[in-house]
C-alpha positions as CSV (number, residue, x, y, z in Angstrom):
1,H,247.2,-31.7,28.8
2,S,250.6,-33.5,28.3
3,Q,249.7,-35.9,31.2
4,E,246.6,-37.0,29.4
5,L,248.5,-37.6,26.2
6,I,251.1,-39.7,28.0
7,V,248.4,-41.7,29.8
8,S,246.5,-42.3,26.6
9,N,249.7,-43.4,24.7
10,I,250.6,-45.8,27.5
11,K,247.0,-47.2,27.5
12,L,247.3,-47.7,23.7
13,L,250.7,-49.4,24.1
14,L,249.3,-51.7,26.8
15,D,246.3,-52.6,24.6
16,Y,248.6,-53.6,21.8
17,C,250.6,-55.7,24.2
18,K,247.5,-57.4,25.5
19,R,246.3,-58.2,21.9
20,Y,249.7,-59.5,21.0
21,Y,249.9,-61.7,24.1
22,D,246.3,-63.0,23.5
23,R,247.2,-63.9,19.9
24,Q,250.4,-65.7,21.0
25,S,248.4,-67.7,23.7
26,Y,245.8,-68.7,21.1
27,T,248.4,-69.8,18.6
28,R,250.4,-71.8,21.2
29,T,247.3,-73.5,22.5
30,N,246.5,-74.8,19.1
31,L,250.1,-76.0,18.6
32,N,250.0,-77.6,22.0
33,K,246.9,-79.5,21.1
34,D,248.7,-80.8,18.0
35,F,251.5,-82.0,20.3
36,V,249.0,-83.8,22.5
37,T,247.6,-85.6,19.5
38,K,251.1,-86.4,18.2
39,F,252.1,-87.8,21.6
40,E,249.0,-90.0,21.8
41,S,249.6,-91.2,18.2
42,C,253.2,-92.0,19.1
43,L,252.1,-93.9,22.2
44,K,249.6,-95.9,20.3
45,N,252.1,-96.7,17.5
46,Y,254.7,-97.8,20.0
47,F,252.6,-100.6,21.1
48,E,251.0,-101.5,17.8
49,S,254.4,-101.7,16.1
50,G,255.7,-104.1,18.8
51,K,258.5,-101.8,19.9
52,H,257.6,-102.6,23.5
53,L,258.7,-106.2,23.1
54,D,262.3,-105.1,22.4
55,G,262.4,-101.7,24.2
56,G,260.2,-102.5,27.2
57,V,257.9,-100.0,28.8
58,P,258.3,-96.7,27.0
59,T,259.7,-93.7,28.8
60,V,258.9,-90.0,28.6
61,K,262.4,-89.5,27.3
62,Y,261.7,-91.8,24.3
63,F,258.6,-89.8,23.3
64,G,260.4,-86.5,23.9
65,E,263.0,-87.6,21.4
66,E,260.4,-88.7,19.0
67,L,258.7,-85.3,19.2
68,N,262.0,-83.4,19.2
69,M,261.7,-81.9,22.7
70,S,263.0,-82.6,26.1
71,A,261.2,-85.1,28.3
72,Q,260.6,-82.4,30.9
73,Y,259.1,-80.0,28.4
74,L,256.8,-82.7,27.0
75,S,255.6,-83.6,30.5
76,N,255.0,-80.0,31.4
77,L,253.2,-79.4,28.1
78,L,250.9,-82.4,28.6
79,K,250.3,-81.5,32.2
80,K,249.2,-78.0,31.1
81,E,247.0,-79.2,28.3
82,T,245.4,-82.3,29.8
83,G,246.0,-82.1,33.6
84,I,248.1,-85.2,33.7
85,S,251.8,-85.8,33.1
86,A,253.4,-87.8,30.2
87,Q,254.2,-90.6,32.6
88,E,250.6,-90.8,33.7
89,H,249.5,-90.9,30.1
90,I,251.9,-93.8,29.5
91,Y,250.7,-95.7,32.6
92,T,247.0,-95.1,31.7
93,H,247.6,-96.5,28.2
94,L,249.4,-99.5,29.7
95,I,246.6,-100.2,32.1
96,D,244.0,-100.0,29.4
97,L,246.0,-102.5,27.3
98,A,246.4,-104.7,30.3
99,K,242.7,-104.7,31.1
100,T,242.0,-105.7,27.5
101,R,244.5,-108.5,27.5
102,L,243.5,-109.8,30.9
103,L,239.9,-110.2,29.7
104,A,240.6,-111.3,26.2
105,S,243.0,-114.1,27.0
106,S,243.7,-116.8,29.5
107,D,247.4,-116.0,29.7
108,S,249.0,-115.8,33.1
109,I,249.6,-112.5,34.7
110,S,253.3,-112.9,34.0
111,Q,252.7,-113.5,30.3
112,V,250.5,-110.4,30.1
113,A,253.2,-108.4,31.9
114,Y,255.9,-109.6,29.5
115,S,253.7,-109.0,26.5
116,L,253.3,-105.3,27.6
117,G,257.1,-104.9,27.9
118,F,257.6,-105.2,31.6
119,D,260.8,-106.9,32.7
120,Y,259.3,-108.0,36.1
121,P,255.7,-109.2,36.5
122,N,255.7,-107.8,40.1
123,H,256.3,-104.3,38.8
124,F,253.3,-104.8,36.5
125,S,251.1,-106.1,39.3
126,K,252.1,-103.2,41.6
127,L,251.4,-100.6,38.9
128,F,248.1,-102.2,38.0
129,K,247.0,-102.3,41.7
130,S,248.1,-98.7,42.3
131,K,246.1,-97.4,39.3
132,T,242.9,-99.6,39.6
133,G,242.8,-100.4,43.3
134,I,242.7,-104.2,42.6
135,S,245.3,-106.7,41.5
136,P,245.2,-108.2,38.0
137,N,243.9,-111.5,39.3
138,E,241.1,-109.8,41.1
139,Y,240.3,-107.7,38.0
140,R,240.1,-110.9,35.9
141,S,237.9,-112.7,38.3
142,L,235.5,-109.7,38.8
143,N,235.0,-109.4,35.0
């Protein structure tokens, strides 16, 4: 009889633990989604405000400081929630801006690179080609 009582009490305790854990996971998931939204907002604001002209291409460390967390934690959080790291988010945003500027203007590739905050146009071209599979000149001529 006492063994049944012990087993039932342990089961009850484990059920409470599971409920608590599930509740924590749910709460943290909602908070993490808020951080993803805040990160994307910070990323967009960084370029809209012109900070990239003075500060160059943004770093994960910069956004970590803006969101009051370490760069590694931010990257891990984004990777968990979206499947891609913070650095990949930054590069994706940069490439999207580059595509728009390449098609919307007749500026040289170097001017587009400098306008996005790159110090070296070759770095921009290399990044663009690694993410799209074609060079900025090819992208412009195809579209």
